[in-house]
PyMOL Python script that loads the backbone (N, CA, C, O; Angstrom):
from pymol import cmd

cmd.read_pdbstr("""\
ATOM      1  N   MET A   1     114.893  84.932 121.387  1.00  0.00           N
ATOM      2  CA  MET A   1     114.661  84.742 119.954  1.00  0.00           C
ATOM      3  C   MET A   1     113.155  84.673 119.656  1.00  0.00           C
ATOM      4  O   MET A   1     112.647  85.366 118.775  1.00  0.00           O
ATOM      5  N   VAL A   2     112.471  83.831 120.403  1.00  0.00           N
ATOM      6  CA  VAL A   2     111.023  83.684 120.183  1.00  0.00           C
ATOM      7  C   VAL A   2     110.304  85.006 120.457  1.00  0.00           C
ATOM      8  O   VAL A   2     109.403  85.403 119.718  1.00  0.00           O
ATOM      9  N   PHE A   3     110.722  85.682 121.538  1.00  0.00           N
ATOM     10  CA  PHE A   3     110.092  86.956 121.884  1.00  0.00           C
ATOM     11  C   PHE A   3     110.348  88.011 120.811  1.00  0.00           C
ATOM     12  O   PHE A   3     109.476  88.829 120.520  1.00  0.00           O
ATOM     13  N   LYS A   4     111.538  87.991 120.226  1.00  0.00           N
ATOM     14  CA  LYS A   4     111.855  88.942 119.150  1.00  0.00           C
ATOM     15  C   LYS A   4     110.930  88.714 117.959  1.00  0.00           C
ATOM     16  O   LYS A   4     110.402  89.668 117.387  1.00  0.00           O
ATOM     17  N   ILE A   5     110.735  87.453 117.588  1.00  0.00           N
ATOM     18  CA  ILE A   5     109.854  87.113 116.466  1.00  0.00           C
ATOM     19  C   ILE A   5     108.416  87.526 116.802  1.00  0.00           C
ATOM     20  O   ILE A   5     107.700  88.060 115.955  1.00  0.00           O
ATOM     21  N   LEU A   6     108.008  87.272 118.044  1.00  0.00           N
ATOM     22  CA  LEU A   6     106.655  87.610 118.483  1.00  0.00           C
ATOM     23  C   LEU A   6     106.434  89.120 118.424  1.00  0.00           C
ATOM     24  O   LEU A   6     105.397  89.585 117.949  1.00  0.00           O
ATOM     25  N   LYS A   7     107.417  89.883 118.910  1.00  0.00           N
ATOM     26  CA  LYS A   7     107.317  91.345 118.878  1.00  0.00           C
ATOM     27  C   LYS A   7     107.218  91.843 117.441  1.00  0.00           C
ATOM     28  O   LYS A   7     106.397  92.705 117.129  1.00  0.00           O
ATOM     29  N   LEU A   8     108.056  91.296 116.573  1.00  0.00           N
ATOM     30  CA  LEU A   8     108.063  91.707 115.175  1.00  0.00           C
ATOM     31  C   LEU A   8     106.721  91.396 114.525  1.00  0.00           C
ATOM     32  O   LEU A   8     106.161  92.231 113.815  1.00  0.00           O
ATOM     33  N   SER A   9     106.203  90.183 114.770  1.00  0.00           N
ATOM     34  CA  SER A   9     104.944  89.786 114.151  1.00  0.00           C
ATOM     35  C   SER A   9     103.778  90.639 114.653  1.00  0.00           C
ATOM     36  O   SER A   9     102.885  90.982 113.878  1.00  0.00           O
ATOM     37  N   THR A  10     103.779  90.984 115.947  1.00  0.00           N
ATOM     38  CA  THR A  10     102.687  91.807 116.469  1.00  0.00           C
ATOM     39  C   THR A  10     102.759  93.223 115.903  1.00  0.00           C
ATOM     40  O   THR A  10     101.729  93.808 115.570  1.00  0.00           O
ATOM     41  N   SER A  11     103.962  93.776 115.791  1.00  0.00           N
ATOM     42  CA  SER A  11     104.106  95.124 115.227  1.00  0.00           C
ATOM     43  C   SER A  11     103.702  95.120 113.761  1.00  0.00           C
ATOM     44  O   SER A  11     103.056  96.056 113.289  1.00  0.00           O
ATOM     45  N   GLU A  12     104.079  94.072 113.040  1.00  0.00           N
ATOM     46  CA  GLU A  12     103.679  93.954 111.635  1.00  0.00           C
ATOM     47  C   GLU A  12     102.174  93.795 111.527  1.00  0.00           C
ATOM     48  O   GLU A  12     101.550  94.332 110.612  1.00  0.00           O
ATOM     49  N   LEU A  13     101.581  93.048 112.476  1.00  0.00           N
ATOM     50  CA  LEU A  13     100.133  92.834 112.477  1.00  0.00           C
ATOM     51  C   LEU A  13      99.404  94.163 112.663  1.00  0.00           C
ATOM     52  O   LEU A  13      98.449  94.457 111.944  1.00  0.00           O
ATOM     53  N   PHE A  14      99.857  94.968 113.632  1.00  0.00           N
ATOM     54  CA  PHE A  14      99.245  96.279 113.857  1.00  0.00           C
ATOM     55  C   PHE A  14      99.417  97.175 112.634  1.00  0.00           C
ATOM     56  O   PHE A  14      98.512  97.933 112.283  1.00  0.00           O
ATOM     57  N   PHE A  15     100.585  97.088 111.982  1.00  0.00           N
ATOM     58  CA  PHE A  15     100.851  97.868 110.778  1.00  0.00           C
ATOM     59  C   PHE A  15      99.883  97.476 109.666  1.00  0.00           C
ATOM     60  O   PHE A  15      99.317  98.334 108.989  1.00  0.00           O
ATOM     61  N   MET A  16      99.699  96.158 109.487  1.00  0.00           N
ATOM     62  CA  MET A  16      98.779  95.656 108.464  1.00  0.00           C
ATOM     63  C   MET A  16      97.345  96.070 108.779  1.00  0.00           C
ATOM     64  O   MET A  16      96.597  96.441 107.874  1.00  0.00           O
ATOM     65  N   LEU A  17      96.954  96.010 110.050  1.00  0.00           N
ATOM     66  CA  LEU A  17      95.605  96.416 110.449  1.00  0.00           C
ATOM     67  C   LEU A  17      95.382  97.894 110.158  1.00  0.00           C
ATOM     68  O   LEU A  17      94.296  98.288 109.733  1.00  0.00           O
ATOM     69  N   GLY A  18      96.404  98.709 110.386  1.00  0.00           N
ATOM     70  CA  GLY A  18      96.303 100.138 110.089  1.00  0.00           C
ATOM     71  C   GLY A  18      96.101 100.384 108.608  1.00  0.00           C
ATOM     72  O   GLY A  18      95.276 101.207 108.213  1.00  0.00           O
ATOM     73  N   ILE A  19      96.868  99.655 107.779  1.00  0.00           N
ATOM     74  CA  ILE A  19      96.742  99.787 106.325  1.00  0.00           C
ATOM     75  C   ILE A  19      95.352  99.346 105.880  1.00  0.00           C
ATOM     76  O   ILE A  19      94.716 100.017 105.067  1.00  0.00           O
ATOM     77  N   LEU A  20      94.879  98.216 106.414  1.00  0.00           N
ATOM     78  CA  LEU A  20      93.554  97.706 106.051  1.00  0.00           C
ATOM     79  C   LEU A  20      92.466  98.695 106.448  1.00  0.00           C
ATOM     80  O   LEU A  20      91.485  98.866 105.723  1.00  0.00           O
ATOM     81  N   ARG A  21      92.635  99.347 107.597  1.00  0.00           N
ATOM     82  CA  ARG A  21      91.641 100.322 108.052  1.00  0.00           C
ATOM     83  C   ARG A  21      91.596 101.518 107.103  1.00  0.00           C
ATOM     84  O   ARG A  21      90.518 102.004 106.759  1.00  0.00           O
ATOM     85  N   ILE A  22      92.773 101.991 106.679  1.00  0.00           N
ATOM     86  CA  ILE A  22      92.853 103.117 105.739  1.00  0.00           C
ATOM     87  C   ILE A  22      92.183 102.741 104.419  1.00  0.00           C
ATOM     88  O   ILE A  22      91.416 103.524 103.858  1.00  0.00           O
ATOM     89  N   ILE A  23      92.482 101.522 103.921  1.00  0.00           N
ATOM     90  CA  ILE A  23      91.876 101.047 102.669  1.00  0.00           C
ATOM     91  C   ILE A  23      90.360 100.975 102.827  1.00  0.00           C
ATOM     92  O   ILE A  23      89.624 101.370 101.923  1.00  0.00           O
ATOM     93  N   ASN A  24      89.887 100.473 103.972  1.00  0.00           N
ATOM     94  CA  ASN A  24      88.452 100.356 104.237  1.00  0.00           C
ATOM     95  C   ASN A  24      87.783 101.725 104.219  1.00  0.00           C
ATOM     96  O   ASN A  24      86.703 101.876 103.648  1.00  0.00           O
ATOM     97  N   ILE A  25      88.411 102.725 104.839  1.00  0.00           N
ATOM     98  CA  ILE A  25      87.865 104.090 104.867  1.00  0.00           C
ATOM     99  C   ILE A  25      87.775 104.649 103.446  1.00  0.00           C
ATOM    100  O   ILE A  25      86.768 105.250 103.072  1.00  0.00           O
ATOM    101  N   ILE A  26      88.844 104.445 102.652  1.00  0.00           N
ATOM    102  CA  ILE A  26      88.866 104.931 101.268  1.00  0.00           C
ATOM    103  C   ILE A  26      87.752 104.276 100.461  1.00  0.00           C
ATOM    104  O   ILE A  26      87.057 104.945  99.697  1.00  0.00           O
ATOM    105  N   LEU A  27      87.583 102.962 100.632  1.00  0.00           N
ATOM    106  CA  LEU A  27      86.538 102.239  99.906  1.00  0.00           C
ATOM    107  C   LEU A  27      85.153 102.734 100.302  1.00  0.00           C
ATOM    108  O   LEU A  27      84.281 102.878  99.446  1.00  0.00           O
ATOM    109  N   GLN A  28      84.941 102.998 101.595  1.00  0.00           N
ATOM    110  CA  GLN A  28      83.650 103.507 102.053  1.00  0.00           C
ATOM    111  C   GLN A  28      83.358 104.870 101.437  1.00  0.00           C
ATOM    112  O   GLN A  28      82.233 105.130 101.010  1.00  0.00           O
ATOM    113  N   ILE A  29      84.362 105.739 101.387  1.00  0.00           N
ATOM    114  CA  ILE A  29      84.192 107.068 100.786  1.00  0.00           C
ATOM    115  C   ILE A  29      83.832 106.926  99.306  1.00  0.00           C
ATOM    116  O   ILE A  29      82.941 107.613  98.807  1.00  0.00           O
ATOM    117  N   MET A  30      84.537 106.023  98.607  1.00  0.00           N
ATOM    118  CA  MET A  30      84.270 105.803  97.184  1.00  0.00           C
ATOM    119  C   MET A  30      82.863 105.270  96.962  1.00  0.00           C
ATOM    120  O   MET A  30      82.192 105.670  96.012  1.00  0.00           O
ATOM    121  N   LEU A  31      82.408 104.362  97.838  1.00  0.00           N
ATOM    122  CA  LEU A  31      81.070 103.791  97.705  1.00  0.00           C
ATOM    123  C   LEU A  31      79.995 104.834  97.988  1.00  0.00           C
ATOM    124  O   LEU A  31      78.934 104.823  97.364  1.00  0.00           O
ATOM    125  N   GLU A  32      80.271 105.739  98.932  1.00  0.00           N
ATOM    126  CA  GLU A  32      79.294 106.770  99.284  1.00  0.00           C
ATOM    127  C   GLU A  32      79.111 107.777  98.152  1.00  0.00           C
ATOM    128  O   GLU A  32      78.027 108.330  97.970  1.00  0.00           O
ATOM    129  N   LEU A  33      80.172 108.005  97.403  1.00  0.00           N
ATOM    130  CA  LEU A  33      80.063 108.943  96.284  1.00  0.00           C
ATOM    131  C   LEU A  33      79.205 108.340  95.173  1.00  0.00           C
ATOM    132  O   LEU A  33      79.356 107.170  94.823  1.00  0.00           O
ATOM    133  N   THR A  34      78.316 109.143  94.631  1.00  0.00           N
ATOM    134  CA  THR A  34      77.522 108.680  93.498  1.00  0.00           C
ATOM    135  C   THR A  34      78.348 108.824  92.229  1.00  0.00           C
ATOM    136  O   THR A  34      79.433 109.404  92.252  1.00  0.00           O
ATOM    137  N   PHE A  35      77.842 108.303  91.134  1.00  0.00           N
ATOM    138  CA  PHE A  35      78.564 108.374  89.868  1.00  0.00           C
ATOM    139  C   PHE A  35      78.765 109.825  89.439  1.00  0.00           C
ATOM    140  O   PHE A  35      79.829 110.177  88.930  1.00  0.00           O
ATOM    141  N   GLU A  36      77.762 110.662  89.638  1.00  0.00           N
ATOM    142  CA  GLU A  36      77.862 112.081  89.274  1.00  0.00           C
ATOM    143  C   GLU A  36      78.933 112.777  90.105  1.00  0.00           C
ATOM    144  O   GLU A  36      79.707 113.583  89.590  1.00  0.00           O
ATOM    145  N   ASP A  37      78.968 112.459  91.387  1.00  0.00           N
ATOM    146  CA  ASP A  37      79.988 113.044  92.262  1.00  0.00           C
ATOM    147  C   ASP A  37      81.372 112.625  91.801  1.00  0.00           C
ATOM    148  O   ASP A  37      82.307 113.426  91.820  1.00  0.00           O
ATOM    149  N   LYS A  38      81.507 111.362  91.385  1.00  0.00           N
ATOM    150  CA  LYS A  38      82.793 110.882  90.888  1.00  0.00           C
ATOM    151  C   LYS A  38      83.183 111.645  89.630  1.00  0.00           C
ATOM    152  O   LYS A  38      84.339 112.029  89.454  1.00  0.00           O
ATOM    153  N   LYS A  39      82.194 111.859  88.749  1.00  0.00           N
ATOM    154  CA  LYS A  39      82.452 112.607  87.509  1.00  0.00           C
ATOM    155  C   LYS A  39      82.919 114.025  87.829  1.00  0.00           C
ATOM    156  O   LYS A  39      83.896 114.504  87.253  1.00  0.00           O
ATOM    157  N   LYS A  40      82.229 114.689  88.736  1.00  0.00           N
ATOM    158  CA  LYS A  40      82.596 116.055  89.135  1.00  0.00           C
ATOM    159  C   LYS A  40      83.982 116.071  89.761  1.00  0.00           C
ATOM    160  O   LYS A  40      84.809 116.925  89.440  1.00  0.00           O
ATOM    161  N   ALA A  41      84.229 115.123  90.654  1.00  0.00           N
ATOM    162  CA  ALA A  41      85.526 115.052  91.326  1.00  0.00           C
ATOM    163  C   ALA A  41      86.632 114.818  90.303  1.00  0.00           C
ATOM    164  O   ALA A  41      87.711 115.400  90.408  1.00  0.00           O
ATOM    165  N   PHE A  42      86.364 113.967  89.312  1.00  0.00           N
ATOM    166  CA  PHE A  42      87.362 113.684  88.280  1.00  0.00           C
ATOM    167  C   PHE A  42      87.616 114.930  87.437  1.00  0.00           C
ATOM    168  O   PHE A  42      88.759 115.224  87.088  1.00  0.00           O
ATOM    169  N   GLN A  43      86.550 115.661  87.111  1.00  0.00           N
ATOM    170  CA  GLN A  43      86.700 116.889  86.325  1.00  0.00           C
ATOM    171  C   GLN A  43      87.480 117.935  87.121  1.00  0.00           C
ATOM    172  O   GLN A  43      88.341 118.622  86.571  1.00  0.00           O
ATOM    173  N   ASN A  44      87.179 118.055  88.410  1.00  0.00           N
ATOM    174  CA  ASN A  44      87.918 118.987  89.267  1.00  0.00           C
ATOM    175  C   ASN A  44      89.379 118.590  89.353  1.00  0.00           C
ATOM    176  O   ASN A  44      90.267 119.442  89.339  1.00  0.00           O
ATOM    177  N   TRP A  45      89.627 117.272  89.443  1.00  0.00           N
ATOM    178  CA  TRP A  45      91.000 116.770  89.517  1.00  0.00           C
ATOM    179  C   TRP A  45      91.739 117.076  88.217  1.00  0.00           C
ATOM    180  O   TRP A  45      92.919 117.425  88.233  1.00  0.00           O
ATOM    181  N   LYS A  46      91.034 116.942  87.086  1.00  0.00           N
ATOM    182  CA  LYS A  46      91.644 117.241  85.782  1.00  0.00           C
ATOM    183  C   LYS A  46      91.931 118.740  85.656  1.00  0.00           C
ATOM    184  O   LYS A  46      92.896 119.142  85.006  1.00  0.00           O
ATOM    185  N   ALA A  47      91.084 119.561  86.284  1.00  0.00           N
ATOM    186  CA  ALA A  47      91.261 121.013  86.212  1.00  0.00           C
ATOM    187  C   ALA A  47      92.568 121.451  86.877  1.00  0.00           C
ATOM    188  O   ALA A  47      93.159 122.460  86.492  1.00  0.00           O
ATOM    189  N   PHE A  48      93.014 120.686  87.876  1.00  0.00           N
ATOM    190  CA  PHE A  48      94.285 121.005  88.535  1.00  0.00           C
ATOM    191  C   PHE A  48      95.418 120.852  87.538  1.00  0.00           C
ATOM    192  O   PHE A  48      96.578 121.072  87.883  1.00  0.00           O
TER     193      PHE A  48
END
""", "prot")
cmd.dss("prot")
cmd.show_as("cartoon", "prot")
cmd.util.cbc("prot")
cmd.orient("prot")
């Protein structure tokens, strides 16, 4: 029982770490983009 809970918690922990890493990468990309780049990207996105 304890081992089952431990396995579940560790797998959930790795899952959460993966999600946090993806969010961190997205935030870094957003921060690297300047305001003009964001404007262009938004206009290109609207063009689709």
